[in-house]
PyMOL CGO cylinders between C-alpha atoms (Angstrom):
from pymol import cmd
from pymol.cgo import CYLINDER

trace = [
    CYLINDER, 40.71, 204.48, 84.87, 43.37, 205.58, 82.62, 0.3, 1, 1, 1, 1, 1, 1,
    CYLINDER, 43.37, 205.58, 82.62, 45.91, 204.60, 84.81, 0.3, 1, 1, 1, 1, 1, 1,
    CYLINDER, 45.91, 204.60, 84.81, 44.96, 201.17, 85.25, 0.3, 1, 1, 1, 1, 1, 1,
    CYLINDER, 44.96, 201.17, 85.25, 44.63, 200.98, 81.61, 0.3, 1, 1, 1, 1, 1, 1,
    CYLINDER, 44.63, 200.98, 81.61, 48.14, 202.15, 81.07, 0.3, 1, 1, 1, 1, 1, 1,
    CYLINDER, 48.14, 202.15, 81.07, 49.38, 199.57, 83.77, 0.3, 1, 1, 1, 1, 1, 1,
    CYLINDER, 49.38, 199.57, 83.77, 47.76, 196.93, 81.72, 0.3, 1, 1, 1, 1, 1, 1,
    CYLINDER, 47.76, 196.93, 81.72, 49.30, 197.82, 78.35, 0.3, 1, 1, 1, 1, 1, 1,
    CYLINDER, 49.30, 197.82, 78.35, 52.91, 198.16, 80.16, 0.3, 1, 1, 1, 1, 1, 1,
    CYLINDER, 52.91, 198.16, 80.16, 52.45, 195.07, 82.01, 0.3, 1, 1, 1, 1, 1, 1,
    CYLINDER, 52.45, 195.07, 82.01, 51.42, 193.08, 78.89, 0.3, 1, 1, 1, 1, 1, 1,
    CYLINDER, 51.42, 193.08, 78.89, 54.32, 194.84, 76.85, 0.3, 1, 1, 1, 1, 1, 1,
    CYLINDER, 54.32, 194.84, 76.85, 56.81, 193.84, 79.48, 0.3, 1, 1, 1, 1, 1, 1,
    CYLINDER, 56.81, 193.84, 79.48, 55.90, 190.56, 79.79, 0.3, 1, 1, 1, 1, 1, 1,
    CYLINDER, 55.90, 190.56, 79.79, 55.50, 189.97, 76.01, 0.3, 1, 1, 1, 1, 1, 1,
    CYLINDER, 55.50, 189.97, 76.01, 59.12, 190.64, 75.66, 0.3, 1, 1, 1, 1, 1, 1,
    CYLINDER, 59.12, 190.64, 75.66, 60.14, 188.99, 78.31, 0.3, 1, 1, 1, 1, 1, 1,
    CYLINDER, 60.14, 188.99, 78.31, 57.91, 185.89, 77.40, 0.3, 1, 1, 1, 1, 1, 1,
    CYLINDER, 57.91, 185.89, 77.40, 59.74, 185.96, 73.96, 0.3, 1, 1, 1, 1, 1, 1,
    CYLINDER, 59.74, 185.96, 73.96, 63.06, 186.12, 75.38, 0.3, 1, 1, 1, 1, 1, 1,
    CYLINDER, 63.06, 186.12, 75.38, 63.36, 183.34, 77.62, 0.3, 1, 1, 1, 1, 1, 1,
    CYLINDER, 63.36, 183.34, 77.62, 60.94, 181.26, 75.53, 0.3, 1, 1, 1, 1, 1, 1,
    CYLINDER, 60.94, 181.26, 75.53, 64.57, 179.57, 74.04, 0.3, 1, 1, 1, 1, 1, 1,
    CYLINDER, 64.57, 179.57, 74.04, 64.69, 178.49, 77.80, 0.3, 1, 1, 1, 1, 1, 1,
    CYLINDER, 64.69, 178.49, 77.80, 61.77, 175.78, 77.38, 0.3, 1, 1, 1, 1, 1, 1,
    CYLINDER, 61.77, 175.78, 77.38, 61.56, 172.59, 75.27, 0.3, 1, 1, 1, 1, 1, 1,
    CYLINDER, 61.56, 172.59, 75.27, 57.84, 172.42, 74.85, 0.3, 1, 1, 1, 1, 1, 1,
    CYLINDER, 57.84, 172.42, 74.85, 54.29, 173.75, 76.04, 0.3, 1, 1, 1, 1, 1, 1,
    CYLINDER, 54.29, 173.75, 76.04, 51.92, 170.85, 76.49, 0.3, 1, 1, 1, 1, 1, 1,
    CYLINDER, 51.92, 170.85, 76.49, 54.20, 168.67, 74.23, 0.3, 1, 1, 1, 1, 1, 1,
    CYLINDER, 54.20, 168.67, 74.23, 54.07, 171.08, 71.54, 0.3, 1, 1, 1, 1, 1, 1,
    CYLINDER, 54.07, 171.08, 71.54, 56.04, 174.23, 69.77, 0.3, 1, 1, 1, 1, 1, 1,
    CYLINDER, 56.04, 174.23, 69.77, 55.97, 177.24, 71.64, 0.3, 1, 1, 1, 1, 1, 1,
    CYLINDER, 55.97, 177.24, 71.64, 54.05, 179.39, 69.27, 0.3, 1, 1, 1, 1, 1, 1,
    CYLINDER, 54.05, 179.39, 69.27, 53.83, 183.24, 69.38, 0.3, 1, 1, 1, 1, 1, 1,
    CYLINDER, 53.83, 183.24, 69.38, 50.15, 182.95, 70.13, 0.3, 1, 1, 1, 1, 1, 1,
    CYLINDER, 50.15, 182.95, 70.13, 51.01, 180.99, 73.26, 0.3, 1, 1, 1, 1, 1, 1,
    CYLINDER, 51.01, 180.99, 73.26, 53.37, 183.50, 74.20, 0.3, 1, 1, 1, 1, 1, 1,
    CYLINDER, 53.37, 183.50, 74.20, 50.81, 186.20, 73.59, 0.3, 1, 1, 1, 1, 1, 1,
    CYLINDER, 50.81, 186.20, 73.59, 48.46, 184.61, 75.90, 0.3, 1, 1, 1, 1, 1, 1,
    CYLINDER, 48.46, 184.61, 75.90, 51.01, 183.85, 78.52, 0.3, 1, 1, 1, 1, 1, 1,
    CYLINDER, 51.01, 183.85, 78.52, 51.80, 187.99, 78.17, 0.3, 1, 1, 1, 1, 1, 1,
    CYLINDER, 51.80, 187.99, 78.17, 47.82, 188.76, 78.27, 0.3, 1, 1, 1, 1, 1, 1,
    CYLINDER, 47.82, 188.76, 78.27, 47.81, 186.35, 81.67, 0.3, 1, 1, 1, 1, 1, 1,
    CYLINDER, 47.81, 186.35, 81.67, 50.79, 188.09, 83.21, 0.3, 1, 1, 1, 1, 1, 1,
    CYLINDER, 50.79, 188.09, 83.21, 49.35, 191.23, 82.66, 0.3, 1, 1, 1, 1, 1, 1,
    CYLINDER, 49.35, 191.23, 82.66, 45.67, 190.47, 84.40, 0.3, 1, 1, 1, 1, 1, 1,
    CYLINDER, 45.67, 190.47, 84.40, 47.86, 189.40, 87.44, 0.3, 1, 1, 1, 1, 1, 1,
    CYLINDER, 47.86, 189.40, 87.44, 50.04, 192.39, 87.61, 0.3, 1, 1, 1, 1, 1, 1,
    CYLINDER, 50.04, 192.39, 87.61, 47.21, 194.50, 87.14, 0.3, 1, 1, 1, 1, 1, 1,
    CYLINDER, 47.21, 194.50, 87.14, 45.46, 192.82, 90.27, 0.3, 1, 1, 1, 1, 1, 1,
    CYLINDER, 45.46, 192.82, 90.27, 48.92, 193.08, 92.40, 0.3, 1, 1, 1, 1, 1, 1,
    CYLINDER, 48.92, 193.08, 92.40, 49.36, 196.69, 91.46, 0.3, 1, 1, 1, 1, 1, 1,
    CYLINDER, 49.36, 196.69, 91.46, 45.54, 197.61, 92.19, 0.3, 1, 1, 1, 1, 1, 1,
    CYLINDER, 45.54, 197.61, 92.19, 45.93, 195.77, 95.61, 0.3, 1, 1, 1, 1, 1, 1,
    CYLINDER, 45.93, 195.77, 95.61, 49.01, 197.39, 96.13, 0.3, 1, 1, 1, 1, 1, 1,
    CYLINDER, 49.01, 197.39, 96.13, 48.10, 200.80, 96.05, 0.3, 1, 1, 1, 1, 1, 1,
    CYLINDER, 48.10, 200.80, 96.05, 45.81, 200.57, 98.68, 0.3, 1, 1, 1, 1, 1, 1,
    CYLINDER, 45.81, 200.57, 98.68, 48.75, 199.75, 100.81, 0.3, 1, 1, 1, 1, 1, 1,
    CYLINDER, 48.75, 199.75, 100.81, 50.68, 203.21, 101.14, 0.3, 1, 1, 1, 1, 1, 1,
    CYLINDER, 50.68, 203.21, 101.14, 54.41, 202.69, 101.87, 0.3, 1, 1, 1, 1, 1, 1,
    CYLINDER, 54.41, 202.69, 101.87, 54.17, 198.53, 101.48, 0.3, 1, 1, 1, 1, 1, 1,
    CYLINDER, 54.17, 198.53, 101.48, 53.02, 199.05, 98.16, 0.3, 1, 1, 1, 1, 1, 1,
    CYLINDER, 53.02, 199.05, 98.16, 56.14, 198.04, 96.48, 0.3, 1, 1, 1, 1, 1, 1,
    CYLINDER, 56.14, 198.04, 96.48, 56.83, 195.36, 98.83, 0.3, 1, 1, 1, 1, 1, 1,
    CYLINDER, 56.83, 195.36, 98.83, 53.76, 193.37, 98.19, 0.3, 1, 1, 1, 1, 1, 1,
    CYLINDER, 53.76, 193.37, 98.19, 53.57, 193.84, 94.52, 0.3, 1, 1, 1, 1, 1, 1,
    CYLINDER, 53.57, 193.84, 94.52, 57.13, 192.47, 94.19, 0.3, 1, 1, 1, 1, 1, 1,
    CYLINDER, 57.13, 192.47, 94.19, 56.72, 189.71, 96.63, 0.3, 1, 1, 1, 1, 1, 1,
    CYLINDER, 56.72, 189.71, 96.63, 53.10, 188.91, 95.51, 0.3, 1, 1, 1, 1, 1, 1,
    CYLINDER, 53.10, 188.91, 95.51, 54.71, 188.33, 91.98, 0.3, 1, 1, 1, 1, 1, 1,
    CYLINDER, 54.71, 188.33, 91.98, 57.25, 186.49, 93.19, 0.3, 1, 1, 1, 1, 1, 1,
    CYLINDER, 57.25, 186.49, 93.19, 54.93, 183.95, 94.76, 0.3, 1, 1, 1, 1, 1, 1,
    CYLINDER, 54.93, 183.95, 94.76, 52.52, 183.94, 92.56, 0.3, 1, 1, 1, 1, 1, 1,
    CYLINDER, 52.52, 183.94, 92.56, 55.16, 183.17, 90.07, 0.3, 1, 1, 1, 1, 1, 1,
    CYLINDER, 55.16, 183.17, 90.07, 56.39, 179.91, 92.06, 0.3, 1, 1, 1, 1, 1, 1,
    CYLINDER, 56.39, 179.91, 92.06, 53.06, 178.59, 92.47, 0.3, 1, 1, 1, 1, 1, 1,
    CYLINDER, 53.06, 178.59, 92.47, 52.43, 178.62, 88.80, 0.3, 1, 1, 1, 1, 1, 1,
    CYLINDER, 52.43, 178.62, 88.80, 55.89, 177.34, 87.84, 0.3, 1, 1, 1, 1, 1, 1,
    CYLINDER, 55.89, 177.34, 87.84, 55.45, 174.18, 90.50, 0.3, 1, 1, 1, 1, 1, 1,
    CYLINDER, 55.45, 174.18, 90.50, 52.01, 173.57, 88.92, 0.3, 1, 1, 1, 1, 1, 1,
    CYLINDER, 52.01, 173.57, 88.92, 53.21, 173.92, 85.21, 0.3, 1, 1, 1, 1, 1, 1,
    CYLINDER, 53.21, 173.92, 85.21, 55.91, 171.68, 85.74, 0.3, 1, 1, 1, 1, 1, 1,
    CYLINDER, 55.91, 171.68, 85.74, 54.14, 169.13, 87.94, 0.3, 1, 1, 1, 1, 1, 1,
    CYLINDER, 54.14, 169.13, 87.94, 51.17, 168.73, 85.20, 0.3, 1, 1, 1, 1, 1, 1,
    CYLINDER, 51.17, 168.73, 85.20, 53.74, 168.76, 82.30, 0.3, 1, 1, 1, 1, 1, 1,
    CYLINDER, 53.74, 168.76, 82.30, 52.21, 172.20, 80.97, 0.3, 1, 1, 1, 1, 1, 1,
    CYLINDER, 52.21, 172.20, 80.97, 55.78, 173.18, 80.07, 0.3, 1, 1, 1, 1, 1, 1,
    CYLINDER, 55.78, 173.18, 80.07, 59.57, 171.60, 80.18, 0.3, 1, 1, 1, 1, 1, 1,
    CYLINDER, 59.57, 171.60, 80.18, 62.82, 173.56, 80.52, 0.3, 1, 1, 1, 1, 1, 1,
    CYLINDER, 62.82, 173.56, 80.52, 65.69, 172.76, 78.48, 0.3, 1, 1, 1, 1, 1, 1,
    CYLINDER, 65.69, 172.76, 78.48, 69.41, 172.22, 79.71, 0.3, 1, 1, 1, 1, 1, 1,
    CYLINDER, 69.41, 172.22, 79.71, 69.77, 176.43, 79.57, 0.3, 1, 1, 1, 1, 1, 1,
    CYLINDER, 69.77, 176.43, 79.57, 67.49, 177.11, 82.13, 0.3, 1, 1, 1, 1, 1, 1,
    CYLINDER, 67.49, 177.11, 82.13, 68.69, 178.07, 85.35, 0.3, 1, 1, 1, 1, 1, 1,
    CYLINDER, 68.69, 178.07, 85.35, 67.31, 176.56, 88.04, 0.3, 1, 1, 1, 1, 1, 1,
    CYLINDER, 67.31, 176.56, 88.04, 66.12, 178.02, 91.65, 0.3, 1, 1, 1, 1, 1, 1,
    CYLINDER, 66.12, 178.02, 91.65, 67.56, 175.83, 94.55, 0.3, 1, 1, 1, 1, 1, 1,
    CYLINDER, 67.56, 175.83, 94.55, 65.31, 174.05, 96.96, 0.3, 1, 1, 1, 1, 1, 1,
    CYLINDER, 65.31, 174.05, 96.96, 62.13, 175.21, 95.01, 0.3, 1, 1, 1, 1, 1, 1,
    CYLINDER, 62.13, 175.21, 95.01, 63.30, 173.95, 91.84, 0.3, 1, 1, 1, 1, 1, 1,
    CYLINDER, 63.30, 173.95, 91.84, 61.92, 176.15, 89.30, 0.3, 1, 1, 1, 1, 1, 1,
    CYLINDER, 61.92, 176.15, 89.30, 63.66, 177.83, 86.67, 0.3, 1, 1, 1, 1, 1, 1,
    CYLINDER, 63.66, 177.83, 86.67, 65.42, 181.35, 87.26, 0.3, 1, 1, 1, 1, 1, 1,
    CYLINDER, 65.42, 181.35, 87.26, 63.84, 183.58, 84.88, 0.3, 1, 1, 1, 1, 1, 1,
    CYLINDER, 63.84, 183.58, 84.88, 59.87, 182.63, 85.03, 0.3, 1, 1, 1, 1, 1, 1,
    CYLINDER, 59.87, 182.63, 85.03, 60.52, 182.51, 89.01, 0.3, 1, 1, 1, 1, 1, 1,
    CYLINDER, 60.52, 182.51, 89.01, 61.40, 186.81, 88.92, 0.3, 1, 1, 1, 1, 1, 1,
    CYLINDER, 61.40, 186.81, 88.92, 59.48, 187.23, 85.78, 0.3, 1, 1, 1, 1, 1, 1,
    CYLINDER, 59.48, 187.23, 85.78, 56.27, 188.75, 87.54, 0.3, 1, 1, 1, 1, 1, 1,
    CYLINDER, 56.27, 188.75, 87.54, 57.99, 190.31, 90.51, 0.3, 1, 1, 1, 1, 1, 1,
    CYLINDER, 57.99, 190.31, 90.51, 60.26, 192.62, 88.25, 0.3, 1, 1, 1, 1, 1, 1,
    CYLINDER, 60.26, 192.62, 88.25, 57.97, 193.19, 85.79, 0.3, 1, 1, 1, 1, 1, 1,
    CYLINDER, 57.97, 193.19, 85.79, 55.22, 194.46, 88.24, 0.3, 1, 1, 1, 1, 1, 1,
    CYLINDER, 55.22, 194.46, 88.24, 57.42, 196.62, 90.26, 0.3, 1, 1, 1, 1, 1, 1,
    CYLINDER, 57.42, 196.62, 90.26, 58.75, 198.12, 86.83, 0.3, 1, 1, 1, 1, 1, 1,
    CYLINDER, 58.75, 198.12, 86.83, 55.29, 198.98, 85.59, 0.3, 1, 1, 1, 1, 1, 1,
    CYLINDER, 55.29, 198.98, 85.59, 54.51, 200.36, 89.14, 0.3, 1, 1, 1, 1, 1, 1,
    CYLINDER, 54.51, 200.36, 89.14, 57.36, 202.59, 89.10, 0.3, 1, 1, 1, 1, 1, 1,
    CYLINDER, 57.36, 202.59, 89.10, 56.79, 204.03, 85.75, 0.3, 1, 1, 1, 1, 1, 1,
    CYLINDER, 56.79, 204.03, 85.75, 53.36, 204.56, 86.16, 0.3, 1, 1, 1, 1, 1, 1,
    CYLINDER, 53.36, 204.56, 86.16, 53.10, 205.74, 89.79, 0.3, 1, 1, 1, 1, 1, 1,
    CYLINDER, 53.10, 205.74, 89.79, 56.50, 206.44, 90.78, 0.3, 1, 1, 1, 1, 1, 1,
    CYLINDER, 56.50, 206.44, 90.78, 57.13, 209.12, 88.23, 0.3, 1, 1, 1, 1, 1, 1,
    CYLINDER, 57.13, 209.12, 88.23, 54.29, 211.29, 89.01, 0.3, 1, 1, 1, 1, 1, 1,
    CYLINDER, 54.29, 211.29, 89.01, 56.59, 214.45, 88.17, 0.3, 1, 1, 1, 1, 1, 1,
    CYLINDER, 56.59, 214.45, 88.17, 57.17, 213.25, 84.68, 0.3, 1, 1, 1, 1, 1, 1,
    CYLINDER, 57.17, 213.25, 84.68, 54.86, 215.35, 82.56, 0.3, 1, 1, 1, 1, 1, 1,
    CYLINDER, 54.86, 215.35, 82.56, 54.26, 212.24, 80.23, 0.3, 1, 1, 1, 1, 1, 1,
    CYLINDER, 54.26, 212.24, 80.23, 52.35, 210.76, 83.26, 0.3, 1, 1, 1, 1, 1, 1,
    CYLINDER, 52.35, 210.76, 83.26, 50.72, 213.83, 84.20, 0.3, 1, 1, 1, 1, 1, 1,
    CYLINDER, 50.72, 213.83, 84.20, 46.96, 213.01, 83.31, 0.3, 1, 1, 1, 1, 1, 1,
    CYLINDER, 46.96, 213.01, 83.31, 43.83, 212.26, 85.12, 0.3, 1, 1, 1, 1, 1, 1,
    CYLINDER, 43.83, 212.26, 85.12, 43.27, 209.09, 87.06, 0.3, 1, 1, 1, 1, 1, 1,
]
cmd.load_cgo(trace, "trace")
């Protein structure tokens, strides 16, 4: 349980930082300003997604990292396509666009990268003293 709480906390922090940094690549959210509260909510949702990916991934043995990164990538693409088609948000001219799928680069890779990093920090550094405590 402690590790799941750590996963959620680290996933939230990583995604809050990511959301804040790449928010400059968007024009708006639902036609309005992108506020700190919107970024906070997005990071909370991202952390839930990552928690689920890592929880399921832990059951897959040696394929867990592949599942977590691929799952994060696919989920991000689905979210981006849906959000763009429904006008939930809009990119500005600075957002690099991924060819073929036509989604923004930073949101497309976000969940895959942050989930992978969080999984490695919590479960991949087992020999580090800071992470040696009960499950």
